[in-house]
C-alpha positions, 0 to 999 in steps of 0.5 A: 135143663139138667147138668149130667156127666155122660156116665150119669146120663147113661145111668139115668137113661137106664133108670127111665127105660127100666121104669117105662118097661118092666121087660128091661133087664140088665145083666153084667159083671159087677153091675149090681152091688158095685154099680159096674167099674165105671158106676154106670149102673150104680143104684139100679139094683137097690131100686129094681132088685136082683131079678132085673139087675143081674150080677153075672159070672165072668163069662161074656159068652154065657152072658150073651147066650142068656140074653138070647133066651131072654129075648126069645121070651119077650124080654129086653136084655141090656148087656154090659160088657165090662171093657171093649176087649172083653167082648171077644169071648161073646163074639160067637153068640153075637155074630152067629146067634144075636145078629141072625136069629130074626132072619133065621126065624123068618121074622118070628123071633126078634132080638131086642138086646142092647149090648153096652160096650165101653170102648177107646183109650185114654184112661191109662189102661192096658190093651184089653181095656183100651181097644176100638173094635167097632168095625168087627160089628158094623161089618156084621149083617143083622146088627145095629151099631151106634156110638155116643159122644156127649151126655144128651146123646147118651141119655136118649140114644140108650133109651132108643136102642133099648126100645128098638126091635133089633140088636144094638151094639152101643159104644160108649167113649170111656174117656168121656164118661166124666164130661159134663153138659146140659141135658133136656130130659123133656126134649124130642131126640133125633132119630137113633140112626142119624148123624148131625152137624155139631159145628158148621163150616165152609172149608173142610168136612170133619167126620167123627164119632164117639171119643173123637167128636170132642177132639174134632171140635177142638180141632175146628176151634183151633183152625178157626184162629188160623182163618180156616172153617171146618164143619164137624159132623158127629156120625152117631150111628156106624151101622147103618151109616147116615151119610145124607148130612155128610154128602150135603157137606161135602158137596159144599166143602169139597173136602173131607177128612174122617177121624176115629181112634181105631186103626185106619187099616179096614176101619170105618173111615175106609168105608165112609171114604169109599161112599163119599168118593162114589157119591161126591166124586165131582164135588171133591177138591181132594181125596177123602183122608183118614186120621186114626190109630197106628196099625200096631197093637194098642200100646202100654199106657205110657205111650198111648197119647203117642198112639191116639189121634189128637188135635195136632194130628188132625190139623196135619191132615186137614193141612193136607186136604187143603193143599190139593 
C-alpha cells in the first residue's frame, strides 16, 4: 500500500500510463513547467519531454481540436481543462467532433481522448472555477463520463480512461485533491464503468459521486449515531450509469436519496430518480429524493458554504424519506 493524496494519485496514474504507452500525450494550459495549477502534472514534462507534455496557448477550442487530429493519427491525447467553467470554449469541439467522429466514420476513426476537468466548489474561488457541468456531457451521446471520489479510484480510473477506445470526460473533485488514502498499486481494479457500495446499510440508499461521496459517508456516520443505517453507493460512472447495485440496494431499503453539487434542476439526480422509480416502483416506500446545489448562479466564495450540499442538508432529506 502507498499513501497518496487524490492529486498525487492522478499524477502517479498519468506517469504509469505514459510509461506503458508512448502514444499517450498530455496537453493543457500551464501543465508543463508549472505542473498545472493544482500540480497534477508536476514533474512529467521534465521526465517525458516537451513533445509529450505540451504547454498550450490559452485556447480550449484549439486544444481539443488538436487532440482530435492527434487521435486520428493514433495517439491517445489527455487534455487538461484548467477549471470546469473554462470547458465551454471547447464545448463545440467536444459535442460535435469528439463525440461523433467514431459514428460518423462508421467505426473507422476511434477517438481515444481523455478530457480531465477539475470540477465543483469548496476552494474559495469564483463561479467560473467552481461549477459542476457534468450533466451537459452525460447527456451527449458518444461520450463516456466518470467522476472520481478517492485516491485509489483516481489512480486506476485515469489509467482505464486513457486506455479506453472511447472519449472519456474525466471529472476530478478539486476540493478533494488533498484528501489522503492508501492505494494498492498492484491491485486489480473494478471495471471503469461501474458503481460501488462503499458503506452497507438497511434503511436508506444514499447515492453520490465525486466530491459528495465524502459528504454522504459523513452523513451516514452521523445517522448511525441516531440509530439509522444508510447504505452509501459511489456511482463513479455518470454515462453509462451502472444502476445494478443501486436497484439491488433500493429493493432492500425501499428509500433512495441522490446527492450532487450541481443544481437539482435537470441534473443527474433527476435521471437517476426516474430510472430507479421505473425499475423499483413496487419496492419504494417513499419518492426518490434529491439533494443538490440551488438553482442560482454559483455564488461568491463567502457564500459558497451556504450553496453547497452539506451533512445537515443530506440528513434533512433522509429524514423526509423516512417520514413517508
